[in-house]
N, C-alpha and C positions, 0 to 999 in steps of 0.2 A: 442605582450602575446600567447601561446597556446593556440589553441582550436579544437577540433571537429567544422565540416561542413559539414552539409547534403548538395548537389550538384542537385541529384538527388534520387527520391525515389526509395527502394528497401532494401532489407536485410539486417539489422545492418553491419554487419561484410564488407559487401563489399559498404555503401552508405555512412558513416562515412568515413572521412578522420582528420587529425589530421593535422594541419598547423600553419604558425605564421600571425596572423591577428592584428589588432589594437584592442585596449581596448576599448567596449562598452563606448558610451556617453549617461549617463541618460536625459530623456527629461523630462518634467514637472511633478512632485510629485515622480520622481523616484531615487533611490542613487545608487553607481555602489559598489558592493561587492565584494571583494576578498573571494574565495570560500576557505575554510577549508574543506570539503567535501560534496560531492556531491553524494545523493544515486540514485541506479538504482531501476528504476520502470518499469512495462508491458507498460505505453504509451508511455514510451521513443521509444520502438520497432515502437510501433504503428504510429508515429511522424514519424519515417525512413521508413514508410514502407505507409507513405499518409493515413493512415485508421482513424486517431485518428480525433475526433470530432474538434479541431483545425488545421486547416491546413495553416503553418507561412510560408510567401512566403520562395523561394532557394534565397540562401544558407542561414543556419538559423543552431543554435547550441543545439542539444536537450543538455538535463538535466533540469527535472520539478520540484526539492527535494533538498536545500543545505544547509548546516552550513554555513553561511558566515561573514566576518567582515566586518564592519561598518568605513569608516574612521576614523573616532572618536576611533575604538578599540572594542567597541561593538562585543559582539556573537552572532547572530540571525540565526532564521531558516526561511528559506524565498524561494516560491515558484518563480522563475524566471519568467519576460518578456521577452516571444518570440520575436523576434528571438537570444536573446542573453542565451540561456541555461544554466546550471550549470558544465555541459563537459568543463570545460574549469577553465584557473586562475583567470578570472574575471568577474562576471556575472550584471546582471542590475536587479531591483528588485523596485516594489511599497512599496515608504516607509511607507505609512496606514497601509500596509500589514504584516509587519515586524513583530515579536516574538521572545523574549528573550529565547536563549538558555538554557533549563536546567542546573544547576551547577551539579546537581547528573550521567550525560552524554556527555561520549567525541563527540569530534566532529563527528565522522563517525554515533553514535547513535545516534546523535541529527540531523543529517539528515535523519533519519529513523524515524525518530516520528511522523512527520508530517502528510504527506498521509494517510500512512498506517493507522496509529493508530485515526487521527481523521475521516476519514470513518467508521472504528470499532465500537468508540463511539458513533458517532450519528446512526448507524445502530440498533445495539443494546439500547442506550439509548433511542434515540428519536422517533426512527421508531418502534421497536418493545416493548419497555418501559419494557426491562427484570426482573424479579423479583428473587431474592435474591431465592435456591433453585428450581429453574427450571432445563431444562434437554435446553443445547447447544449444535447442531450438526454444526460443520465448515468446512465446505469441503476445500481441497486445505490447511488443516493445518500448514503443513511444510513451508507453502510457506511466501511472506514477509508480505503479506495484510492479508493469513489467521492467520499467527501467534500471530500476533496484534490482532485481535478477541480473539484467547486461552486466552491468558493473559488477556485482560479486562474481559473477558467471567468470568474464576475465580478473577479475584477482586472483580465482582459484585456479586459474591457469588453462580455461576450457578454451575452445575456438565456438565462437558465439554466431549464433543466425536469428535475427532478428526476422517479425512479423506485424509490418504494419499496415495501418488503411490510411492510403495516399501520398501523395508526391511532399508534403509538408511532413508528414510524420516517420515517414520515410529517411529525411535528410536527417529529422534528430537521432533517430535510431543510428546511422548513420556515427554520427556526433558522440555520440553516447560510447563507442566503439565495439558496435558489433563487423562481426568479419565482413557478414553479408547479411543484408537486408533486402527481403524480400515485401512486393505490394500485394497483400490479400486482395487487393482490385484488381491486377490486371497480373501478376504471377500464377505459375500452375506451382503452388508450396509443394504440394509433393514430388513433383519430381524434381524440380529445382534443389530439395533438400538430398533426395537422393544424386541427383548429378554431383552437388558438390561434394558427397561424404562418398564418394568412388563406388555407390549402391547399395554401402552398410547402412545408411538414415542417420538418426540421432541417437547418441546413449541417453539423453537426458532430455526432458521434454514438459517448460513450465507453463503454465494454459492455465491464466485468472478469465478465459473469457469458457469453454464450453461449447455446445452446439457446432457449427462448423469445423470449429479449432480445433475440439477433440476430431472429430470426424478425421481432418487430415494428419492429425498427431498419429492414431491407429495406424494408417498406412505409411508413414515414412518412420516409423522407431525399429531404430535396432537388436537385435539379436541381444537381450537380457538387457534392454535396454529397458528406461523408468520414467512414467506419464506422472508428472505429481500436477493432480486436481488441487488447484489454491481455490477458485470464485467460479461463477456464470455471469460475469456481466452481459454477454448476450443477450440472459434473459431463458436460454433453454439450458437446463438442465440434462445431459447426454444417457441414454441407458447404455452400458458397454456390452459388447459381445464378450462373456469372457471363456466361450469357445475358439475365437480370435485372439485371446489373450494365450490363451492355452498352448496354440498351435505355431504363433511367431515365439513364443516364447518370452513375453515381455512381463513387467510388473504394472499396474495403475495404484498408486499411492494418494492418499489424499491426505491431505494438510491443514488441519483446520488451529491457525496457532493460539487463539487465546485460550486455548487448551492449556497451555504447557504455564499458563500464570496461576492457576489450578493445581494441577497435577504436576509440575515439575519446576516450582520461578526459579531454581538455583541453576536450570541451564538458561532460563529470560535473561539472568544477568551474567552469565556467562558469554551468550549472546553480542550484549548490550558490550562488553568488553572488546571483543573483537571487533566488534562495528564501531568502536572507538579507535584500535588502532588501526583498523585500515582508514578511519577520515582522516587522522594524523598523518598517516604516509599518503595521503593522496590520493588512495587506492578505490574511493568511495567519495561521492558528492551529490547529494541530492538533488537534481533537475526542479530548481521551483522557476515555473516559468512566470508567474505573476504573482505579487504583492498586493494586497488590495485591504483599505481601509476594513473597517469591523461595517460600514454599511452596503459594502456590494457580496457578504456573504450567501446572501440566495441565490443571488443570479451566481455567486463560484458553482453554489451543490447545484444548481442545477444544470451549469455548462458539463460538470461532471456525470451528471445522470443522463445527459446525451450524450458522452461518447466524445467530446469535439476537442478537448485538454490534449496538452502534452505535459509530459510529466505532474508536476504540483503546483496546487494552487494554495498560497500560504494569506489569510485573514491576519490582519498585524492591526491589534485594538490602538484607535487613539496613536502610531506608529511609534509607541513610546508610552506616555504619560506617566503617571506618579507611581511613589511607589506605594505599599500597603499600607495604610495608617494605624 
């Protein structure tokens, strides 16, 4: 089969090589999946760089989120078991963690449903306990993770303010359903959020960026507001001033979605049921901005690493391919 392999850590464009390899052999409790579509995530870039919390032995195939097909023809969503990631014609996954792909979504959309939408759902509903009528501020609102939070916030009945970088991303965030979109390059985000909320600030803030985005969040969070930290795509990990959280009476919440897979797997299943229902109603639909053949995977991961994409990029091996023999 064909698979992208990383033999040495580095930038995705240089580190990833498309090679002919043997199909992976599943271990105990694992299954072989034909990859129907693989979603590109920021952790794929971190894996290539050797900066992710998981460091698989070299060589490995990146690709942490797929829509795959089982040997008996079931269409499923999975997080491949590294080192046999999703940027290949076949991947391996834990059988117990497979989730049915929603009928309402095509392969590329289904591949993009899992990590970003589960992260958004847990952040907004489990950690922040968002309520109908509250104001939600989403940083990087046009990106893969942010776009999911925008849709989930609207589905929860929140007023959503999105922050995006540049006219193209502002347009995408507006089309996703944001009630107000701010350009982080040209707008005074803190002043605009306060003006839009009558001076109150945002009740819930969703931050996958860190750095300056977090600093803005602390300045425009409401009384009893909640800042949910889900990542640091800016590359800068903030150091919150806890005296500021005390004086302004707000909460700083961390969300590491991957922990639920081991700490509370039933919650992951429940979340998937909620997401499937929302997809069936049309309340959520992953924004897939590009569908590429397998040959385009390295460039796609590099684009995500560089922060120049909107929504999600899906890698579709063979644009169909054959069933598992």
